[in-house]
Every structure is written in C-alpha cells, then in structure tokens.
C-alpha positions as CSV (number, residue, x, y, z in Angstrom):
1,M,-8.3,-0.4,-3.6
2,D,-6.0,-0.3,-6.6
3,N,-4.1,-3.4,-7.6
4,I,-0.6,-4.0,-6.4
5,H,1.9,-3.7,-9.3
6,I,4.7,-6.4,-8.9
7,L,7.8,-7.2,-10.9
8,Q,9.6,-10.5,-10.7
9,L,13.1,-10.8,-12.2
10,G,14.6,-14.3,-12.5
11,E,15.1,-17.4,-14.6
12,E,11.7,-18.9,-13.8
13,D,8.2,-17.3,-13.8
14,W,6.8,-17.7,-10.3
15,R,3.2,-17.8,-11.7
16,G,3.9,-21.3,-12.8
17,K,5.3,-22.3,-9.4
18,Y,3.3,-20.5,-6.7
19,E,-0.3,-19.6,-6.0
20,M,-0.8,-15.9,-6.6
21,P,-3.0,-13.6,-4.4
22,K,-5.9,-11.6,-5.7
23,G,-5.7,-7.9,-6.4
24,I,-2.2,-7.9,-8.0
25,D,-0.8,-7.1,-11.5
26,F,2.2,-9.5,-11.7
27,E,4.9,-9.0,-14.4
28,Y,7.7,-11.5,-15.0
29,A,11.0,-10.6,-16.8
30,S,13.9,-12.7,-17.6
31,V,15.8,-9.5,-18.5
32,L,15.0,-6.0,-17.4
33,K,15.8,-3.6,-20.3
34,E,14.3,-0.4,-19.1
35,S,12.3,1.2,-16.2
36,P,8.6,1.6,-16.3
37,P,6.9,5.0,-16.4
38,K,6.1,4.7,-12.6
39,P,7.8,2.5,-9.9
40,Y,6.6,-0.9,-9.0
41,D,4.9,-1.4,-5.7
42,L,7.0,-4.6,-5.1
43,I,9.9,-6.2,-6.8
44,F,11.2,-9.8,-6.3
45,L,14.8,-10.7,-7.5
46,D,15.5,-14.4,-8.0
47,R,18.9,-13.9,-9.6
48,T,21.7,-11.4,-9.4
49,P,21.0,-8.5,-11.8
50,T,23.6,-7.1,-14.2
51,G,25.0,-3.6,-13.8
52,E,22.6,-2.1,-16.4
53,E,19.7,-3.9,-14.7
54,I,20.7,-2.4,-11.3
55,E,20.4,1.1,-12.6
56,A,17.0,0.3,-14.1
57,L,15.9,-1.4,-10.8
58,Y,16.9,1.7,-8.9
59,Q,14.6,3.8,-11.0
60,A,11.8,1.2,-11.1
61,S,11.6,0.7,-7.3
62,K,10.6,2.4,-4.1
63,T,12.7,2.0,-1.0
64,Y,11.9,-1.0,1.3
65,T,10.1,-2.8,-1.6
66,I,12.8,-5.0,-3.1
67,F,13.0,-8.5,-1.9
68,V,15.8,-10.9,-3.0
69,T,16.2,-14.7,-2.6
70,E,19.4,-16.6,-1.7
71,K,20.4,-16.7,-5.3
72,V,21.2,-12.9,-5.3
73,N,24.8,-11.9,-4.5
74,A,25.3,-8.7,-2.5
75,Y,28.6,-7.6,-4.0
76,G,29.8,-4.6,-5.9
77,R,27.1,-2.4,-7.4
78,M,24.5,-4.7,-5.9
79,A,25.7,-3.8,-2.4
80,W,25.0,-0.2,-3.3
81,L,21.4,-1.1,-4.3
82,Y,21.0,-3.0,-1.0
83,D,21.9,0.2,1.0
84,S,20.1,2.8,-1.2
85,R,16.9,0.8,-1.5
86,K,17.0,-1.1,1.9
87,V,16.8,-4.4,0.1
88,Q,15.4,-7.3,2.2
89,L,16.0,-11.1,2.1
90,L,13.1,-13.4,1.3
91,A,13.9,-17.1,2.0
92,T,12.9,-19.5,-0.8
93,D,10.8,-21.6,1.5
94,D,8.9,-18.5,2.7
95,I,7.9,-17.2,-0.8
96,Q,4.5,-18.8,-0.9
97,R,3.5,-17.6,2.5
98,F,4.8,-14.1,1.7
99,L,2.8,-14.0,-1.5
100,L,-0.5,-15.0,0.2
101,E,-0.1,-13.1,3.5
102,E,2.3,-10.2,3.2
103,V,1.9,-8.9,-0.4
104,R,-1.4,-7.3,0.5
105,Y,0.4,-4.7,2.7
106,Y,2.2,-3.1,-0.3
107,F,-0.9,-1.4,-1.7
108,P,0.0,1.8,-3.6
109,K,-2.2,4.5,-1.9
110,P,-2.0,4.9,1.9
111,Y,-4.8,6.4,3.9
112,G,-5.5,7.4,7.5
113,E,-7.9,9.6,9.3
114,K,-9.0,10.7,12.8
115,F,-12.7,10.6,13.7
116,E,-14.0,14.2,14.2
117,P,-15.1,14.9,17.7
118,K,-18.6,15.8,16.5
119,N,-18.9,12.1,15.5
120,L,-18.3,10.9,19.1
121,A,-21.6,10.3,21.0
122,I,-21.8,9.9,24.8
123,A,-24.1,7.2,26.1
124,Q,-27.4,8.6,27.5
125,E,-27.1,6.4,30.6
126,F,-23.9,8.3,31.8
127,S,-25.0,10.7,34.5
128,G,-21.7,12.4,35.2
129,S,-20.3,15.6,33.8
130,V,-19.3,16.0,30.1
131,K,-16.9,18.7,29.0
132,W,-15.8,19.3,25.4
133,N,-12.4,21.0,24.8
134,G,-12.7,22.4,21.3
135,S,-11.8,19.7,18.7
136,Y,-9.2,18.2,21.0
137,S,-10.9,16.1,23.6
138,V,-14.0,15.1,25.6
139,V,-13.7,14.8,29.4
140,L,-16.1,12.5,31.2
141,K,-16.1,12.7,35.0
142,G,-18.2,10.6,37.4
143,E,-19.3,7.1,38.2
144,F,-19.1,4.6,35.3
145,G,-20.5,1.6,37.2
146,E,-19.0,-1.6,38.6
147,E,-19.4,-3.6,35.3
148,F,-18.2,-2.6,31.9
149,R,-20.9,-0.7,29.9
150,Q,-20.9,1.4,26.8
151,I,-19.8,5.0,27.6
152,A,-19.2,6.4,24.2
153,Y,-19.3,5.4,20.5
154,W,-18.3,6.8,17.1
155,R,-21.3,7.4,14.8
156,N,-19.5,6.8,11.4
157,N,-18.6,3.2,10.6
158,I,-15.3,2.2,9.0
159,P,-15.5,0.3,5.7
160,I,-13.2,-2.7,5.3
161,L,-12.7,-5.1,2.4
162,Q,-12.1,-8.8,2.5
163,G,-8.4,-9.4,3.4
164,Q,-7.8,-5.7,4.2
165,V,-6.3,-4.8,7.6
166,I,-7.1,-1.6,9.5
167,D,-4.9,-0.1,12.3
168,L,-6.8,1.5,15.2
169,W,-5.1,3.7,17.7
170,L,-7.0,5.3,20.6
171,E,-5.6,8.5,22.3
172,Y,-6.9,8.8,25.8
173,Q,-6.0,9.7,29.4
174,K,-7.7,8.5,32.6
175,D,-7.6,8.3,36.3
176,S,-6.3,5.0,37.9
177,G,-9.9,4.4,39.2
178,V,-11.2,4.1,35.6
179,E,-10.8,1.0,33.4
180,I,-11.7,0.9,29.7
181,S,-12.1,-1.5,26.8
182,L,-12.7,-1.0,23.1
183,T,-15.2,-3.0,21.1
184,T,-15.4,-3.4,17.3
185,T,-18.6,-4.8,15.9
186,H,-18.6,-5.9,12.2
187,F,-21.7,-5.6,10.1
188,L,-22.2,-7.0,6.6
189,V,-22.5,-4.1,4.1
190,G,-26.1,-3.3,3.4
191,S,-27.3,-4.5,6.7
192,I,-27.7,-2.8,10.1
193,S,-28.4,-6.0,12.1
194,E,-26.4,-8.9,10.6
195,V,-23.3,-9.0,12.8
196,V,-20.5,-11.1,11.4
197,G,-18.1,-10.6,14.2
198,E,-17.3,-8.7,17.4
199,W,-14.0,-8.2,19.1
200,E,-13.2,-6.6,22.5
201,F,-9.8,-5.1,23.3
202,S,-8.6,-4.6,26.9
203,E,-6.4,-1.8,28.1
204,E,-3.4,-4.2,27.7
205,D,-4.4,-4.7,24.1
206,L,-4.7,-1.0,23.6
207,R,-1.1,-0.4,24.7
208,R,-0.3,-1.4,21.1
209,V,-1.9,-0.6,17.7
210,V,-5.0,-2.7,17.3
211,R,-5.3,-4.5,14.0
212,I,-8.7,-5.5,12.4
213,E,-9.0,-7.8,9.4
214,G,-11.9,-7.9,7.0
215,K,-13.2,-11.5,6.7
216,R,-16.1,-10.9,4.2
217,S,-16.3,-9.3,0.8
218,Q,-17.1,-6.0,2.5
219,E,-17.9,-5.0,6.1
220,N,-18.6,-1.9,8.2
221,I,-17.0,-1.6,11.6
222,F,-18.8,0.1,14.5
223,V,-16.5,1.1,17.3
224,S,-17.6,1.8,20.9
225,L,-15.8,2.4,24.2
226,Q,-16.7,0.7,27.5
227,A,-15.8,1.9,31.0
228,R,-16.1,1.0,34.6
229,G,-15.0,2.5,37.9
230,S,-15.0,6.1,38.9
231,G,-13.0,9.2,38.1
232,E,-12.0,11.2,35.0
233,L,-11.7,9.8,31.5
234,R,-10.4,12.0,28.7
235,I,-11.2,10.7,25.2
236,I,-8.8,12.5,22.8
237,A,-9.0,10.8,19.4
238,L,-9.6,7.5,17.6
239,H,-7.4,7.0,14.5
240,D,-8.0,4.5,11.8
241,R,-5.4,3.8,9.0
242,Y,-4.9,1.3,6.2
243,S,-2.4,-1.1,7.8
244,R,1.0,-2.1,6.4
245,G,1.3,-4.9,9.0
246,R,4.9,-5.3,10.1
247,H,6.1,-3.5,7.0
248,G,5.6,0.1,8.2
249,Y,3.2,2.9,8.7
250,F,1.5,4.8,5.8
251,L,4.5,3.9,3.5
252,P,6.5,0.7,3.5
253,G,9.3,1.4,5.8
254,G,7.4,4.2,7.6
255,E,8.2,4.4,11.3
256,R,6.0,5.3,14.3
257,Y,7.0,6.5,17.7
258,E,4.8,7.3,20.7
259,T,5.2,9.1,24.0
260,S,4.2,7.8,27.4
261,G,1.0,10.0,26.9
262,R,0.1,8.1,23.7
263,E,1.0,10.9,21.3
264,E,2.5,9.8,18.0
265,I,5.1,11.0,15.5
266,F,5.8,9.3,12.1
267,C,8.9,9.3,9.9
268,Y,10.0,7.9,6.6
269,F,13.6,7.7,5.6
270,D,14.9,7.2,2.1
271,P,18.7,6.9,1.7
272,G,18.6,8.0,-2.0
273,D,22.1,8.0,-3.3
274,R,23.6,8.4,0.2
275,K,25.4,11.6,-0.7
276,P,24.8,15.0,1.0
277,P,22.6,16.7,1.9
278,L,19.9,15.0,4.0
279,N,16.7,16.8,3.1
280,V,14.2,16.8,6.0
281,Y,10.6,17.7,5.2
282,F,7.9,18.4,7.8
283,S,4.4,17.7,6.6
284,G,1.9,20.6,6.7
285,Y,-1.7,20.6,7.9
286,K,-3.4,17.3,6.9
287,T,-6.7,15.8,7.9
288,A,-6.1,12.8,5.7
289,Q,-3.2,11.3,7.6
290,G,0.1,10.4,6.1
291,F,3.3,11.9,4.8
292,E,3.6,15.0,2.6
293,G,6.3,15.9,0.1
294,Y,7.3,12.3,-0.9
295,H,7.4,12.9,-4.7
296,L,9.2,16.2,-4.5
297,M,11.9,14.9,-2.1
298,K,12.3,11.7,-4.1
299,S,12.7,13.6,-7.4
300,M,15.9,15.3,-6.0
301,G,17.8,12.0,-5.6
302,C,19.2,13.0,-2.2
303,P,18.7,11.1,1.0
304,F,15.5,12.5,2.6
305,L,13.5,12.2,5.8
306,L,9.7,12.9,5.9
307,L,8.2,13.8,9.3
308,A,4.5,14.0,10.2
309,E,2.3,14.2,13.3
310,Q,-1.4,13.5,13.6
311,R,-2.5,15.3,16.8
312,L,-5.5,17.7,17.1
313,E,-7.2,18.5,13.7
314,G,-4.6,18.2,11.0
315,G,-1.6,18.5,13.3
316,G,-0.4,20.3,16.4
317,C,2.4,22.4,14.9
318,Y,5.1,20.0,16.1
319,V,5.4,21.5,19.6
320,G,4.6,19.7,22.8
321,S,6.2,18.2,25.9
322,R,10.0,17.7,26.1
323,E,9.5,13.9,25.6
324,Y,7.5,14.6,22.5
325,E,9.9,17.1,21.0
326,M,13.0,15.0,21.7
327,M,11.5,12.3,19.5
328,F,11.8,14.5,16.4
329,V,15.4,15.6,17.4
330,D,16.4,12.0,18.0
331,V,15.0,10.7,14.7
332,I,16.8,13.4,12.6
333,R,20.1,12.7,14.4
334,K,19.6,9.0,14.0
335,Y,19.6,9.2,10.2
336,M,22.4,11.8,10.2
337,E,24.5,9.2,12.0
338,E,23.5,6.4,9.7
339,L,24.6,8.6,6.7
340,D,27.6,9.9,8.7
341,F,26.5,13.5,7.9
342,T,27.2,16.6,9.9
343,S,24.7,19.4,10.6
344,D,26.1,21.5,7.7
345,Q,25.0,18.6,5.4
346,V,21.3,18.9,6.5
347,I,18.5,21.0,5.1
348,L,15.2,21.3,7.1
349,S,12.1,22.3,5.2
350,G,8.3,22.7,5.4
351,I,5.4,24.8,4.3
352,S,2.9,26.5,6.6
353,M,2.5,24.2,9.6
354,G,5.5,22.3,8.3
355,S,7.5,25.5,8.6
356,C,6.9,25.4,12.4
357,G,8.8,22.1,12.6
358,A,11.6,23.2,10.3
359,L,12.3,26.4,12.1
360,Y,11.7,25.0,15.6
361,Y,13.9,22.0,15.3
362,G,16.4,24.0,13.3
363,C,17.3,25.4,16.7
364,D,18.4,21.8,17.7
365,I,20.1,20.7,14.5
366,R,21.6,24.0,13.3
367,P,21.3,22.8,9.6
368,H,23.1,24.2,6.6
369,A,19.8,25.7,5.5
370,M,16.1,26.0,6.3
371,I,13.8,26.3,3.3
372,V,10.3,27.3,4.3
373,G,7.1,28.6,2.8
374,K,4.3,30.6,4.5
375,P,6.3,30.7,7.8
376,V,4.5,30.3,11.1
377,A,6.5,31.1,14.2
378,S,4.3,33.0,16.7
379,L,1.7,30.4,17.3
380,G,-0.1,32.5,19.9
381,N,-0.6,35.2,17.3
382,V,-2.1,32.7,14.9
383,A,-4.8,31.9,17.4
384,V,-5.5,35.6,18.1
385,N,-6.0,36.2,14.4
386,E,-8.8,33.7,14.4
387,R,-11.1,36.2,16.1
388,L,-11.0,39.2,13.8
389,H,-8.6,38.7,10.9
390,R,-9.5,35.1,10.0
391,P,-12.9,34.2,11.6
392,G,-13.5,30.5,11.0
393,G,-10.4,30.2,8.8
394,F,-8.2,28.0,11.0
395,P,-10.0,27.2,14.3
396,S,-7.4,24.5,15.0
397,S,-5.1,27.3,16.1
398,L,-7.3,27.8,19.1
399,D,-7.0,24.1,19.9
400,V,-3.2,24.4,19.7
401,L,-3.2,27.4,22.1
402,F,-5.5,25.7,24.6
403,Y,-3.7,22.4,24.4
404,Q,-0.2,24.0,25.0
405,C,-1.2,26.5,27.6
406,G,-4.6,25.4,29.1
407,S,-6.1,28.8,28.3
408,L,-7.0,31.2,25.6
409,S,-5.9,34.3,27.6
410,A,-3.5,37.0,26.6
411,D,-0.9,35.5,28.9
412,A,-1.3,32.1,27.2
413,V,-0.8,33.8,23.8
414,K,2.4,35.4,25.1
415,T,3.6,32.1,26.6
416,L,3.1,30.2,23.4
417,N,4.9,32.9,21.3
418,E,7.8,32.9,23.7
419,K,8.1,29.1,23.5
420,F,9.4,29.5,20.0
421,W,11.3,32.8,20.3
422,N,13.1,32.0,23.5
423,K,14.5,28.8,21.8
424,F,15.3,30.6,18.6
425,D,17.1,33.5,20.3
426,A,19.4,31.1,22.3
427,V,21.0,29.8,19.0
428,N,24.0,31.2,17.2
429,W,22.8,31.1,13.6
430,G,26.1,32.0,12.0
431,G,26.7,30.0,8.9
432,S,23.0,29.0,8.4
433,K,20.8,30.0,5.5
434,F,17.1,31.0,5.8
435,I,15.3,30.7,2.5
436,I,11.7,32.0,3.0
437,S,8.7,32.6,0.7
438,Y,5.9,34.4,2.5
439,M,2.5,36.0,1.9
440,I,2.6,39.7,2.2
441,E,-1.0,39.9,3.6
442,D,-0.7,36.7,5.6
443,D,-3.7,36.3,8.0
444,Y,-2.0,33.5,10.1
445,D,1.3,34.9,11.3
446,G,1.4,38.2,9.3
447,D,4.7,39.5,10.8
448,A,6.6,36.2,10.7
449,Y,9.1,37.2,8.1
450,D,9.9,40.6,9.6
451,T,10.1,39.2,13.1
452,L,12.5,36.5,12.0
453,L,14.8,39.1,10.5
454,S,14.6,41.1,13.7
455,H,15.6,38.1,15.8
456,L,18.6,37.0,13.5
457,R,21.4,38.9,15.3
458,S,24.2,36.4,14.7
459,G,26.9,37.2,12.2
460,G,27.3,35.2,9.0
461,V,23.6,34.5,8.5
462,E,22.2,34.5,5.0
463,V,18.5,35.3,4.4
464,Y,16.7,35.0,1.0
465,G,13.1,36.1,1.0
466,K,10.4,36.4,-1.5
467,G,7.0,38.1,-0.8
468,I,3.9,37.2,-2.7
469,H,0.7,39.2,-2.4
470,G,-2.3,37.5,-0.8
471,R,-3.5,35.9,2.4
472,H,-2.1,32.7,3.8
473,N,-3.9,30.3,1.5
474,D,-4.4,32.6,-1.5
475,N,-1.5,31.4,-3.7
476,T,0.0,28.2,-2.5
477,L,1.1,27.3,-6.0
478,A,3.4,30.3,-6.2
479,I,4.9,29.4,-2.8
480,V,5.4,25.8,-3.8
481,N,7.1,26.7,-7.1
482,W,9.5,29.1,-5.4
483,F,10.1,26.6,-2.6
484,S,11.0,23.9,-5.2
485,S,13.2,26.1,-7.3
486,Q,15.2,27.3,-4.3
487,F,15.6,23.7,-3.2
488,K,17.1,22.8,-6.5
489,K,19.3,26.0,-6.6
490,I,20.8,25.3,-3.2
491,L,21.5,21.6,-4.1
492,Y,23.3,22.8,-7.2
493,E,25.2,25.8,-5.8
494,D,26.1,24.4,-2.3
495,F,26.3,20.6,-2.9
496,G,27.2,20.4,-6.6
497,R,24.1,18.4,-7.5
498,R,22.6,18.8,-10.9
C-alpha cells in the first residue's frame, strides 16, 4: 500500500515528541505558505491558522481528514473551515494513541471487491440440492447436520499486510431452521499449511461488518462457511474491503446503510463551499467497489454527494424493495436539509448504470436538473438485448431482471420496464431540465432518449440532447467530456458559478 501523506502545522514538530507509525510520509510546517500539488491524506493543526493559511489548508485537504487540538480556535474564517471540511477535535492526551492506532485508516487508495460466484465451492459432503441463480446467488436446500460443518468455501484467498484491517460482509438469507457461522483461517504467505490464526464468527457477529487484522508481515486469509440444521440457505455474496475502521467506508467519512435483508448502499458527502447547488452523482457499473466521480465533483467546488451500491455484479441499477429505495431518497434529503437547500438547488447525475439512479430518484427529488450520459431506463429491454443485440456484453442485466421479477419471461421484462415508467409518468416535470448525451446505436437501451422525450408531457420542461455514433461502450470519453462541459455550463448559467 502507498504511504500516508501527513502534514502537521504548529509550533512544535511532533516527530520529536511522539512515536511515529510506519508507512507514513510526515511533514512539519511552522508556517503554511502554499498548497501542495495534491491534497494530504491527513492534516493535524496544533495552532490556529491565519487567514491565508486557512485558504491554503482548504486546498491542501480532503474532507473529514483535518484534526485539531485544543489550541485551535473555531471562530471567524476557521469556523467556515470546520463546516466545509468537517474538522474533528483530537485531544492532546490522545495524540499518541491516534498516531499508532488510527492513522493507518487514512490510506490514499480505497479498494473493495465481491467474490465471484464461480469462486464459491460447495462441500462434497452436502447431499441436498444446489441451485445457482446466475451470478446472484447459490441456494442450498436440505439437511446440514446437527453439528456445525463446512458447507461452502471461497477458493481465492484474501491477502492482508501486517497492521492492515479488512472488512468482511456476508450477504445471505436462510430459513429459521438453519444456523451458520463464518471462519477465517490465516496462512503465512508462501505456505499452505502454516496456520497463524483462525477466527470463527457467529450469526450474532455477522449482524455487523466483520473486521480482520493482519498480525504478520503478510498473510493470506481463507474464508469458509459452516452450517447446521435443516432448510434453505441462500448464499448471495461475500464482500471484502480495505477497512477505514470507525472513520468511514471506502473514503474517510463514507457512510454505509443496510436493509433488513442485508443489502447495502454507500454515500459520501462533501460540503464544498456550502453554496448551491448540491451535486449528486450515482456511480456506474463497478466490479472494484467504491465511489465514482470523486475528482470530477470535487473540482467543481460545490457541495456534492456520491452514491454507490454493490449488489449483483457491479451493481443492481439502484432499484429494489421500497425499504432499499427509500434509503437513497432519505440520504439525499438528509444532506439537502443540512445545507438548507430546496429541490431546485439540486442536480442529479450519472452515466450508464448511474443514469438509472439519477433518473429514477429524480422522480422523488424533482431536482433543478438531471445530467446523464448513456441513459438506461427500460431495464427489461436491456436484458432482452443480451440475447441477440449484445450477446455476452452485459450478462448482469439478466441477473437484474431475474432478481427484480423472479423470471426472465416477457411478462417480467414488461414489469421491470413499467417499474421505471410508471414512476416517471406520475411526476410533473415542469421546471426541470434533462441534459442527456446518448449513443445513437446504443445496444443496451437503444430507445432511451426517444422514449424519455415521448414521456415528458409536462409543460415547462427543458431537454438538451447530444447523440454520438456508436454502441453503448464505444465512445465513453466523448460522453464524459460532454457530461463534464454541460455540468460546468449549468453551474455558470443557472447558479452564477465560474
């Protein structure tokens, strides 16, 4: 992992006072004259900065990564930095512990993944039925025995470094007659027999994210699932992510929410300069888990909210149960309220799978504008196109259809399409703007742009469209360039931001 880049501003260099952890690049400055080319991963303030230094600190920092001691006053311009960068207090008597135990969670590059279903193996001793549902889940049904025994395991091990922490989250469903536990076995790198530790996690433990810490220089973690009792067990997904401990998910300050069915959503809020608009960006298809669009949204200087989901393979297009969908609506409204913004001070955005979220939740928020690229609206049609128009191009679309409707039939396709359009048609879109770049020969949802136009029957709607020749993934760069330029244009023309 890359070293953690740290700045300490104060009257005394902490390197002469405290023990420093490994894996950091520590810089001390008695005066901060200018910002570095890229922001620090972590900043400690041990005195109140001047006005000029506050401006430099704003540019040199990431939100949620500035810590101040009791010596720092939170008045005037410094109060603004507190709000815009979500500054946190670090007690002087806690500095040493924080350096040795907490600094490690501020690594620069986040990472997360979901084990592919093909890497899940079922124990040979299990004599019940096994059913694979695409890339979504594996259903085991039968007798598991009176005592816990291995029922499944994941073939690929998880590498972990000394001092590193990994988050594990298991998605599953089961009958009440089935009980499970999860075991992690740690092997020393280079060996397949030297076990350096083994931990078992009960169902009660699995109600929360499980955290595993590397104790040796480098280890490999083998994960297996045990079960007992009888009935049905649905193994959906095992996720592993570089842990931020109590400091967030994926990014420092990142939030995680889950439904009663163990489905997750993630969000990251940056207050920016706390002036309108709030830019909301829905991540697109991602097998490497995390947020998308951070640098683009941050470069605009506005408050922004990143949203992501990690279901299925690369995402489930942001649709689901009412409980699941309301989490997205509640999160957006939560930060609208924090900023005291109205719906006409919000922009929803996304590209491809992210466009599903922007358009779908636009129905709830009624934002000033929706800026989308490669729009996807009729999700049922996307699945149909997998058979003849795009064979093998996006098989996850079949998982989305089956997951939402329990079938791949024509009726299921119609039901999934109507899930979007019924919601869309119930909204008065007067006063909203649709800014859309689309692929003319799109092989996902080829009629999305024309269909959107046909369903926009409200007065006072503005639509800006740009068609680019090619299939869905033929010219993403052109889509992103137009997407970015239109974002900047609307910020300038509608909100007076240069």
